[in-house]
N, C-alpha and C positions, 0 to 999 in steps of 0.2 A: 406463352409462358402462362402459367394461372396467375389468377388475382391475388395481391397480398389480401391475406386473412385479415385486417385491420379490427374487427372486431372480436374476436377472439384474442387475438394476440394482443389488444388492449386490457380486454377484460383478464388476461392470464397480470400482465404487467401494475392493473391498480389491485388486482388482491395482493401481489408481491408487496410491491409497495406498502401495503396496509399494515401488512404484518413488519416488515420494516418499520413503519413508521412508529410502532407501539415503543419497536428496539429504540429509537431516535430519538422519544420524549422523555423516557423513562431513565435509561440508563445513563450513567455516569460518564464524563467524560473520559477518552481514552489517551493515552501520554503524550502519543504521538498529533492528537488532537490540538491537545495543550501546550505542544512546542511549534507547534504548527504557526499556534497565535501569537505567542511569544518573537517568532519566527518572522510571522508578520507585522508584527510592529516596527520591526527593523529592516524594513525593504531593502533589497538586494538586486542584483543580477545572478545570483548560487549563493546556496549554502555548504557546509563542509559535508552534509550526506543528504542533499537535495537540491533540484534544479528548482526555480522560485514560481512554479505554478501555486500549487497547495499553502504554502505560505499567504500569497495574492489572496487568495482565495478563502481560508482562514481571514486574513482582514477586513476583505470586503465585506464578510458577513457580519463579522464583529461589530464592523461600521456602521450596519445598515440595522442591526440590533443589539448591543451588547451584552455581554453577558451570556446570552441565548443559544445553548446548545443545540434545539431545534433546529433553531435556520443556519447553526452553522453546519447541519449536514444535510439540509435540501441540496444541496450539489451530489453529493453520493445520492440520496433517494432518485433523484432526479438519470443520474448516470445510468443505474442500475435497473430501474424502470426500462431505461432505453436498449439495456442491454439483451432484454427479452425481445424486443423491435427486433433488431441488431441478427440475434438467433434465428428467427425465423424466417427475416427476407435472404439469411443465406440460404436457407433450405429452397426457399423458392429460386435463386439464383441458379441453382444447382437441379433445377426443373420439377423442384418439388411440390405437392398442389396444396390444399388447405389442409388435409391430414401430416404431411411431412413440417408443415410451417408451425403447425400446435405442438407437434410431437416435439420439433428442434428448443421451441421458448419455453414448453412447459421444463423440458429438463434442464432447460437452463435456470429456471427458476425453483428446482428442488436439490440446486446442487449447495451443500452444506457451508461450502466457503462463502456463498453470497449473504447467507445464515447470517455468519458472522463478522463478515467485511460490510456487506452490503448498505449498513444504516451508518457507518463511521465513515467518516473523512480522513480516511488515510490513504498513500498510496499504493496497495495493492487492487482500490476500488477503481480510482482512474485507469490507472496502467492497463489492467486487462480489460476496461469496455476500449482504450483506446487501440489496444491490440485485436481486439474484436471490427473494428472497423476500417483497421488497416487492411484484414485476412477481407470482405466485402468488398472493397473497392478490388483487391486484387483478383477476386474470382472474377466478379464484372467484367474488369477488363480481359478476362480468358474467353468469355463468352462472348462482348461484344469488340473487343479491339480497338476500343475508344480508348486513343492514348490521352484525354484530357483526364480520365479516370489516373493516369499515371502523375499524373500534375497535382492530382486530389490525391493523391497517394501518398504525394511530397507533405505535403499540408497537412493530412491527419499526423505524419510520423513528426514533424515541426512540431505539431502541439504536447504528440505523446514525450516528446524528449525534453519537456516541461517539465512533467511531473516526474519521471525516473528516464534512467540511458538504458534503459533492459531491451529495450525496442531496436537498436543498433545489431543486439544478437541475431532478431528474428529478420532483419532487415539484409546481412549479411546471409545468412543462413538460405533464406528464398535467392539472393542473388545467384550464389556458386550454384545451387542444386536447380535454379534454371540454366545455367550455362553446362550441368553436366545432363540432365535428362529432358531439356528442351521446357520454356519455349526461349529457344537460345536468343531470340530476333526481341527479347527483350530488352536487353544491353543495346540495343542499335536506334532505340527507339530516343529520341532529342528530348520528348518531354519527361521521360525518366529520368534525363542530369538535371536538368531543368528542375523539377522536384527535389531531387537530391540536394542541388544548390539554394532550394527556398530550404531544407529542415537544417543544413549546416550555418545558413545565416542564422537561424532561427537560435542555432545552438551555439554560436559565437559569444556572445556575449558571457555565458555559465562556462565554455572552457576558459575565457581569459579569464574569471575571475578564479575557477580553479589552478589555473597557473601562478596567479598571483599571491598562491594563499599555498603553495606547495603541493597541487595535488592533493587534498585531503581524497577525496573520491576514489583514488586509485587505491591509497592504501587503507580502505574501508573492502577493497578485497580480498585482503588479508581475516579483517575481522570479522566477517560474515560466515566463512567456514569454523572457524575458531568457535563461534559462539553456538553452532548448529551443532559441533562436536560437543560443546557444553554442558548444552540442553537434552542431548539422547539423540538418538539413530547414526544421525552425520548421512554421509553423499547416500550412504543405501536406504536413505529414508523418503530420498526426493521422489521416487514414483509411487510408492505405497501411499506416502499423506497425499500424492494429486489425485489417485485415483478414488481414495476415502472421501477428502472433500471436494470432490468432483459427484461425490452423491452413490450412493451404496441403494439398490444395485443397477441402478439405471443410468447414472453418472456415468461410472467406472466402466459398465457393460458396451454404453452407446460408443463412449471413448475409442475402447480398443475396437468396436465395429469400425467407426468410421476410418480410421488410422488403417485398419488393414485394407479396407475398399479402396482407399485413395492411395494407398501402392500396390494392392494387384488385380481392380479392376479393370477391365479393355476401356469399360465405358468412360470413366472417371483419366483417361490418358492424360488430359490437359489438364489435368490439374495435378498431376503426380508431383510437382517440384514442390508443391505447398506440404502435401505428405514428408516427403522427405524432408523440407526446411524445417516443418512441426518435430519430427524425429531429433534432428539435428539439434535443435536445441535445448530440446530434453537430455541428451548427450552431452552437452555443450554444460548444462547446469548441474549437471550428476557429477561431473568431471571436474570444476571449479567449485563446489561447494555451495553454491545458489541455495535458497529457500524453495521450498515446493511450489510457492505459489507467483514465482515468477514465470512459469509456465503455465499458469489458468489461462490468460488469454488465448492461447492454440485452441483451445476447449469447444467454442462458437461453433467454429469449422469444424470441428472433427462429430458434432454432436448434429450439425446439418447434414452430413454425408451419411449419415447413418440412419437419419431419420428418412432421406429418400429412397436408401434401401427399404429399409421397414416400408412405405408405403407403396414400393413399388413389389412387393412378394422375395423380395432377393435373400433377403439377411434371413439366417439362420437361429436372429437373437429376438425374433418378433415377441417374444415373453416379456422382455424387458417394457413393453407399452402397453401389457396388461393390466390391468388393475388390481391384481395383488402386488405387482410389481410398484406401482405406482403410491398404493397405501404403505406399503415399505418404506418406499424413498421417503415420502412426506413424513411418519414417523419416525426416520434416522433425523431429519432436515430437524424437527422441531426438539427432538432430544438434546443434539448435537447442541441447539440455536440456546436452549435454557441451559443445557451444561457448562459451558463455553461464555453467554453474556450471563448467566447471575448466579457466579459460585460461590457464594456467600455473603449475608447480609452486611458483616464489614465492609466488604469490596463492593458491593451495589452502591445504588442509590437513596436519596434518602427525597422521596418525591417534591418536599419543600425544598430544598437544598439541591440544587444540581452537581455540586463539587462531590457528592456521593462519599464512596470512601477513601479518597485524597483528603477528607477531614482529617485523617488521622496521619497525614504527613504536616499538614500545616499547623495545627493545635497545639502540640509539641512545640514547635520553632516559635508559635505565639509567644507560648509562656515561657521559655524560655529567654527571649530578649525583652518582653516585660519584668524577667528577675534582674538584668542589665541596670548597672547603675543608671540612672538618666544624663549625667555627665557622659557617658561613653556610648549611648543608644547613636550621638549622631557621627561617632565616626566607628562605625558597627557592620558590617557587611555578613551577608550570609553568604556562605559558600555549599554547596549540595554538589554529594559526591556524584549523582546519574543527574542526566539531562531532564528524565520524566519529573523527579523530584523540585529540580529547578524550576521546570516550567508552571508544576503546578504553584509553589509556591506563588511566584511572579503574580501569576493568573487568579489563584483564588485567593489569597489573603486580602480577605476585607478590611474594609478602613485605609486612610491615608497614609498611616505611618509606618508604614511595611519600609524596612531597608533594604539598599540595593542587596539584589539576588545576582550570582553570579558560580559558574560551575564549569569545572575540568573536562566536563565529559564532552565529546561528539561534537556537534554543532556549537554548543552551546559557550565553547572555550573560545569561539572564534567571534563572540558577542563583546569580548573585552573583560579585559582584564579589572578588578578592584582598583578604587584610587592610590595611590601612595599615602592620604587621608587617612586609609581605613588604618586604624589598630586595633581594633579588636574584631578577631572573629568566630561568627557561628559555625561550625563545620556541621549538615546533614547527612551521616552516611550512616554504615557500620561501623568503619572504623576510621581514624585520621591518617594515619598510615605517614606518608611523607610528610604532613603538617608537621608533626612528633622532633622532626628534625630541624625547623626551622622558626620551633614557638618555643619560647622557654616556658611555658607553662600550658599545657595540654591537658582537661577536667572536663569529666562529664558532668551534664546539667539538666537530660533528663532521660534517662533511660529507656528498655524496650518497650516499644509500642508495636501495635499493630502493622502491616510491612516492614517491621523490622528498624525501624526508624531510629534514632540516637542521635541527641545535639550533643555538640561538642563546644566547648568553651576554648579559643585559644586568643593567650596574649603573648607579650613582649617578641613577635617577630623581629627575628633577626636579618632580615634582609629585603632589600624592597622587592616589588610585587613584581615589577620587571623583568627581575632574575627569576624570583620566584614561579610564577605562574606558566614560564614555555617548560619549567620544569615537569607541572603536576597534570599536562594534558596528555588525553588519553581516546584512542577513539573505539 
């Protein structure tokens, strides 16, 4: 085996981390980051739409540096930089030399998906990295047959399950593929099942939380396809978006080259099961209506395979590693990163205020709250239509006079209902909808603002919150 190209991989990782650091320091908090901070303030074994890892990381970062968005994003930056090394070392495990390692790592670095999410503490960043590590461990096991690696794979899965449950799809696809095309003896290895037991033990507290709360994560499986259809594209957009965010032309082309080689090359027969597992995962998420980035963790393996093929002169895609291709990919990455990360002034940061565009959510509610009669404020609750709005209000409301914030949306509903002592409600959202039926008076007190934020004053509640709150819940 060739030596690891530590210097070259470190240079790529450092350059990529430097670009992401600019985004991490200057960009406003993502809605999910605010939600993880809110969830982290309520530590639990699980949440309606999340395992506990990201809320725990967010809470730890906020405890170390309260209110610091760059510190909050340091785990994401570290994982993305480490992903560069994982991609390069995957190529090495497959027989690649220095050139193959550099090509695989650079392909990882010029993927637009990472330019958008690599600086954010969100589930796709953590999930994709853990999948890449898992494929590295499995590739190494194929080469060495060291069964301790199977126990290590169980540990990787155990950690991945604390960020998202999707890794179970890859595990199932990999096991089925191994039984169909080999290596069938993997199913007879005791340490594989010991690792599986470790992963199940790590998953058990979250499963018990889900069971005790009516399995909201299973209901989310119907919500995601509906959201994708609403946004446009639907299931047919999964593969095109995956290839687009992999990078044009290098990432998309190398992914296709790598998958074809895994499925057809005699030299890669021992790894063919991972090719079929990758194809099976994509087919599953297309059929189930998943999001395109659910499959992103498969790409480092495909890029590594393609990089080795290019280095050995066996691929017709050698143009993909030419200077024009790299220049084009770099231009696409920068253009997409800037376009997505900085869409407009009112959606982006004020450098002196990390709340950025979220101030357009907080300020109208603050003004409406100040117009509530002083004697009513003690019994006023803010109910936000969307969990991002609720998270922004809870985390970014300045001062100590913030009222209690609740939302019937997603995981925020499970944080609790308003108190029965809350006689006055400020509803934040487009239309109070069902609240009209349960309050005598519902009047707007703040008009349309950026982000379509409206604030409604609701008085004369006609039902106790204990009966009203369950009827408002929505995922």
